[in-house]
C-alpha positions as CSV (number, residue, x, y, z in Angstrom):
1,M,-17.2,62.9,-34.1
2,A,-14.9,62.0,-31.3
3,I,-14.2,58.3,-29.8
4,V,-12.7,58.4,-26.9
5,G,-11.5,55.0,-24.7
6,A,-10.8,55.6,-21.5
7,F,-11.0,53.3,-17.3
8,A,-12.8,53.9,-14.8
9,R,-11.4,53.2,-11.1
10,I,-14.7,52.0,-9.0
11,E,-15.2,51.0,-6.0
12,A,-16.0,47.5,-5.1
13,D,-19.5,48.1,-3.0
14,G,-21.6,48.8,-5.7
15,F,-19.1,48.1,-8.0
16,D,-22.8,46.7,-10.1
17,Q,-24.5,49.0,-10.0
18,A,-21.7,51.7,-10.6
19,V,-20.7,49.8,-14.7
20,A,-25.0,49.6,-15.0
21,D,-24.6,53.8,-14.1
22,L,-22.3,54.7,-15.7
23,G,-23.7,52.5,-18.9
24,G,-26.5,54.4,-19.5
25,L,-25.0,57.6,-19.6
26,E,-25.9,58.7,-22.8
27,G,-22.8,57.8,-25.5
28,V,-21.1,55.8,-23.4
29,S,-20.3,52.2,-23.1
30,T,-18.8,49.6,-20.9
31,F,-16.5,46.8,-21.5
32,A,-14.8,44.5,-18.7
33,L,-10.8,44.7,-17.6
34,D,-8.8,42.7,-16.0
35,E,-8.1,44.8,-13.1
36,P,-9.7,44.6,-10.6
37,G,-11.9,47.8,-9.6
38,K,-11.6,48.8,-13.0
39,I,-13.8,49.1,-16.4
40,G,-12.9,49.6,-19.8
41,L,-15.5,52.9,-21.3
42,L,-15.9,54.1,-24.7
43,I,-17.3,57.3,-25.4
44,E,-18.5,59.3,-28.2
45,A,-19.4,62.3,-28.4
46,A,-19.6,65.1,-31.6
47,S,-15.8,67.4,-29.9
48,L,-13.3,65.7,-28.2
49,D,-14.8,68.9,-25.8
50,D,-18.3,67.1,-25.2
51,A,-16.1,64.0,-24.7
52,H,-14.1,65.7,-22.6
53,G,-17.2,67.2,-20.2
54,V,-18.4,63.6,-19.4
55,I,-14.8,62.5,-18.8
56,T,-14.4,65.8,-16.0
57,R,-18.6,66.0,-15.0
58,Q,-20.4,63.4,-15.9
59,I,-18.7,60.1,-15.2
60,P,-17.0,60.8,-11.9
61,A,-21.1,62.4,-10.7
62,V,-21.8,58.3,-10.7
63,V,-21.7,57.1,-6.6
64,G,-18.6,55.1,-6.8
65,V,-16.6,56.1,-9.4
66,L,-13.1,57.2,-7.7
67,G,-11.9,59.1,-11.1
68,A,-11.5,58.3,-15.2
69,W,-8.8,58.4,-17.3
70,P,-8.2,58.8,-21.0
71,V,-6.2,56.2,-23.0
72,Y,-7.1,57.0,-26.5
73,A,-9.4,59.3,-28.7
74,N,-9.5,59.5,-32.4
75,T,-11.4,63.0,-34.2
76,E,-11.1,61.4,-37.8
77,D,-14.9,62.5,-39.4
78,E,-15.8,59.4,-42.0
79,S,-17.3,62.4,-44.2
80,D,-13.5,63.6,-44.4
81,Q,-12.3,60.2,-44.5
82,E,-15.8,60.3,-47.9
83,S,-14.2,63.3,-50.0
84,S,-10.9,61.6,-49.9
85,P,-9.0,60.8,-53.3
86,A,-8.0,57.1,-53.0
């Protein structure tokens, strides 16, 4: 599983609707940022390639989104942790 943190820049007009639409995408959660016109995103996907597809195709397709930039990625598999010796 891949978890990617990102931010999106959104037009002022329709900001709230764009945030709601982003939160409606499968595997995408939103959170507030202190900068006007930006929203934080947490993207959970099966792989980095899938997360990349969300960032490059699905998120920009939301009306009002000007762009999205990943800032963090984690691909650690929980099953790897469970099978590792302590």
